[in-house]
C-alpha distance (Angstrom), angle and dihedral (degrees) to the residues before:
residue distance angle dihedral
M1 . . .
D2 3.75 . .
D3 3.78 125.3 .
K4 3.83 96.0 -99.6
T5 3.73 93.2 52.0
S6 3.73 89.8 51.3
I7 3.66 93.5 50.1
V8 3.85 92.5 48.9
R9 3.78 90.3 51.7
K10 3.80 91.4 48.6
I11 3.86 91.1 51.5
V12 3.80 92.7 46.1
A13 3.83 87.9 50.9
G14 3.95 89.0 55.2
D15 3.77 103.5 -97.8
K16 3.82 103.0 151.8
R17 3.86 92.5 -173.8
A18 3.82 90.3 59.8
F19 3.82 89.6 52.1
R20 3.73 89.4 52.1
L21 3.75 88.7 53.5
L22 3.78 89.6 51.8
V23 3.89 92.0 48.7
D24 3.82 89.7 50.3
E25 3.76 92.1 50.1
Y26 3.77 98.6 47.2
Q27 3.84 99.0 31.8
R28 3.84 91.7 100.2
L29 3.84 94.4 49.1
V30 3.89 90.1 49.3
N31 3.77 92.1 46.7
H32 3.80 92.2 48.6
I33 3.83 90.1 54.1
A34 3.80 97.3 43.4
F35 3.79 98.5 39.8
R36 3.94 90.1 50.8
M37 3.79 95.2 46.6
V38 3.86 102.6 36.4
S39 3.69 115.8 59.0
N40 3.83 97.3 -175.3
P41 3.89 106.2 92.0
G42 3.75 90.8 -158.1
D43 3.70 94.3 58.4
R44 3.77 98.5 44.5
E45 3.80 97.6 79.5
D46 3.79 91.2 45.9
I47 3.82 89.1 52.1
C48 3.77 93.1 47.8
Q49 3.86 89.4 50.8
D50 3.86 89.0 49.6
I51 3.80 92.1 49.3
F52 3.80 91.3 55.3
M53 3.76 91.8 45.3
R54 3.87 89.9 54.8
V55 3.75 88.7 47.0
Y56 3.72 91.1 53.5
Q57 3.84 94.4 44.6
N58 3.81 93.2 48.5
L59 3.80 100.4 37.2
A60 3.86 90.7 100.9
G61 3.82 87.0 61.2
F62 3.85 94.9 52.6
R63 3.82 104.2 121.3
H64 3.88 98.2 -167.3
D65 3.78 90.2 -127.5
S66 3.76 89.2 125.2
R67 3.84 135.4 26.1
L68 3.73 114.7 -74.9
S69 3.72 92.1 -124.2
T70 3.85 88.7 57.2
W71 3.69 91.8 50.9
I72 3.80 93.2 48.3
A73 3.77 90.3 48.0
R74 3.78 90.7 51.6
I75 3.80 90.1 53.7
A76 3.80 89.7 47.1
Y77 3.80 91.4 48.6
N78 3.78 93.1 49.5
C79 3.85 94.0 47.7
C80 3.84 87.6 53.1
I81 3.84 91.3 49.4
D82 3.86 88.9 48.3
Y83 3.82 88.7 53.1
L84 3.74 94.0 48.1
N85 3.79 93.0 47.6
K86 3.84 93.2 46.5
N87 3.80 89.5 52.4
N88 3.78 95.6 40.6
I89 3.78 94.1 -119.6
P90 3.74 112.8 156.4
F91 3.75 114.7 -110.4
I92 3.78 97.6 -152.3
D93 3.76 126.0 12.5
E94 3.77 105.7 -136.0
E95 3.90 91.3 -171.4
F96 3.89 91.8 53.9
D97 3.77 91.0 104.9
E98 3.77 91.8 55.4
T99 3.77 97.9 42.7
I100 3.77 98.1 46.0
S101 3.70 94.6 83.6
N102 3.76 92.8 48.6
M103 3.84 94.7 57.5
P104 3.82 114.3 110.2
G105 3.75 118.3 -118.6
G106 3.87 91.5 -135.7
S107 3.73 131.1 -118.1
I108 3.80 95.2 -71.8
T109 3.79 114.9 84.1
P110 3.83 117.5 -120.4
E111 3.84 90.5 -110.0
Q112 3.81 92.8 52.3
Q113 3.87 89.6 48.7
L114 3.71 91.8 51.0
Y115 3.70 93.6 48.9
K116 3.93 91.9 47.1
S117 3.79 94.6 52.9
D118 3.84 138.3 23.4
I119 3.77 121.6 -114.6
S120 3.80 92.7 -98.2
N121 3.77 94.1 61.4
L122 3.78 89.2 44.1
L123 3.87 91.0 54.8
Q124 3.85 91.8 45.6
K125 3.86 90.7 53.5
E126 3.86 91.9 47.9
I127 3.84 91.8 46.0
G128 3.76 87.0 54.6
L129 3.79 92.1 58.9
L130 3.77 93.4 54.5
P131 3.87 117.9 99.1
V132 3.80 113.5 -83.1
K133 3.81 97.7 -105.1
F134 3.78 91.7 51.4
R135 3.81 92.6 48.9
A136 3.84 89.5 49.5
I137 3.80 92.7 50.9
I138 3.84 94.0 45.9
T139 3.74 90.8 50.2
L140 3.76 95.8 46.9
Y141 3.71 91.9 47.4
H142 3.73 105.9 38.2
L143 3.78 105.2 24.8
D144 3.82 101.0 31.7
E145 3.82 92.4 32.1
M146 3.82 96.1 -135.6
S147 3.74 125.4 163.1
Y148 3.75 125.5 -114.2
A149 3.80 89.2 -106.8
E150 3.86 93.3 53.2
I151 3.83 91.1 46.7
G152 3.81 89.0 48.4
D153 3.86 90.5 52.9
I154 3.84 90.4 48.1
M155 3.77 95.3 48.3
S156 3.79 98.0 33.0
M157 3.78 95.1 -120.5
P158 3.70 136.8 119.9
E159 3.82 119.6 -96.4
G160 3.80 92.1 -111.9
T161 3.65 90.9 56.7
V162 3.78 92.5 49.6
K163 3.87 88.3 51.5
N164 3.89 90.4 48.9
Y165 3.70 91.2 49.0
L166 3.84 94.5 47.7
F167 3.79 88.3 47.9
R168 3.84 90.9 52.1
A169 3.84 92.9 43.0
R170 3.86 90.5 52.2
R171 3.83 90.8 45.9
L172 3.88 91.7 48.8
L173 3.71 90.8 46.5
R174 3.88 92.1 48.8
D175 3.83 93.1 46.4
R176 3.79 92.2 48.9
L177 3.84 91.4 50.2
M178 3.81 94.3 47.3
L179 3.89 92.0 45.8
K180 3.77 93.4 48.0
Y181 3.77 101.7 35.2
G182 3.79 111.1 11.9
E183 3.71 129.2 -130.9
E184 3.74 99.0 -88.1
E185 3.79 95.7 50.9
L186 3.81 90.4 50.6
R187 3.85 92.9 53.9
Q188 3.87 91.9 55.3
């Protein structure tokens, strides 16, 4: 019996300390998903709490046919989708490709922006402007290092679709960065 199976059994048996360990271990994963999909900062913490409540309530039904992290990520993803649907927030912006070139660069010049923040903050900001589905896939793949299969399980889509969306998300991110900042400025 592996460590995860043992923790799940302890939690199902009522061990609150074991659940605290589970929360500590998967808090980062849940935050990544919620913070990428939900733009309202006030709702993010509530959603994260709701995600862990659902994990706790459904843990007895966990069948161990996938990794625990994949199962938790799927719950997080579905909670965020429920939130978006409930609040009539579009899940994917089909017109994103058309509107990207019309977005203003802001009053700060690209040079000033690059000097004010490092490239990591710049990327985080631009990822936040991508459609929700693309943000989720980039987060799961690059930050949480999940495989195409795991992301497909979480988001209920075939691996090929995951690959396609990841490709499109990267391309949109690259195009947005090049449009807004230019290649030379990004290489500094």
